[in-house]
C-alpha positions in Angstrom: -11.8 -36.7 -27.2 -10.0 -36.0 -24.0 -11.0 -32.3 -24.2 -14.6 -33.3 -24.6 -14.4 -35.6 -21.6 -12.6 -33.0 -19.5 -15.0 -30.3 -20.5 -18.0 -32.4 -19.6 -16.5 -33.4 -16.3 -15.8 -29.8 -15.5 -19.4 -28.9 -16.5 -20.8 -31.5 -14.2 -18.5 -30.2 -11.4 -19.5 -26.6 -11.9 -23.2 -27.4 -12.1 -23.1 -29.5 -8.9 -20.1 -28.0 -7.2 -21.5 -27.8 -3.7 -23.2 -31.2 -3.7 -20.1 -33.0 -5.2 -17.8 -31.2 -2.7 -20.0 -32.3 0.2 -20.1 -35.8 -1.1 -16.3 -36.0 -1.4 -15.9 -34.6 2.1 -18.6 -37.0 3.5 -16.9 -40.0 1.9 -13.4 -39.0 3.2 -15.0 -38.5 6.7 -16.6 -42.0 6.4 -13.3 -43.6 5.6 -11.6 -41.8 8.6 -14.4 -42.7 11.0 -14.5 -46.4 9.8 -10.8 -46.7 10.1 -10.7 -45.3 13.6 -13.6 -47.4 14.8 -12.1 -50.6 13.4 -8.7 -49.9 14.9 -10.2 -49.1 18.4 -13.0 -51.6 18.5 -11.7 -54.6 16.5 -8.0 -53.9 17.3 -6.9 -54.4 13.7 -3.9 -52.9 11.9 -4.1 -49.7 10.0 -3.8 -51.6 6.7 -6.7 -53.9 7.6 -8.8 -51.0 8.8 -8.2 -49.0 5.6 -9.0 -52.0 3.4 -12.3 -52.6 5.1 -13.2 -48.9 5.3 -12.8 -48.7 1.5 -14.0 -52.1 0.3 -17.1 -52.3 2.5 -18.8 -49.0 1.1 -18.0 -50.2 -2.4 -19.6 -53.5 -1.7 -22.6 -51.8 -0.3 -22.9 -49.5 -3.3 -22.9 -52.5 -5.7 -25.4 -54.3 -3.5 -27.7 -51.2 -3.5 -27.3 -50.8 -7.3 -28.4 -54.5 -7.9 -31.2 -54.2 -5.4 -32.5 -51.0 -7.0 -32.3 -52.6 -10.5 -34.3 -55.6 -9.2 -36.7 -53.4 -7.3 -37.5 -51.1 -10.3 -38.1 -54.1 -12.6 -40.3 -56.1 -10.2 -42.1 -53.5 -8.2 -43.1 -51.5 -11.2 -44.6 -54.6 -12.9 -46.9 -55.1 -9.9 -48.4 -51.6 -10.0 
């Protein structure tokens, strides 16, 4: 079971190596930029900035997922 999972994850990584690597680098960069901006602009602690920099994109991802599900159900019905 673990071997199958590991093999499938490695297969996905190999097939999308460049795209996944860029996505990880972009995400890490987003965290650093968000933390820096929050610390400089809002004058919050590192812990608060890190929490917001991680939680906010996750919340946005959930919001987008829900919006997309609603959109595909309702907009497709109208067409």
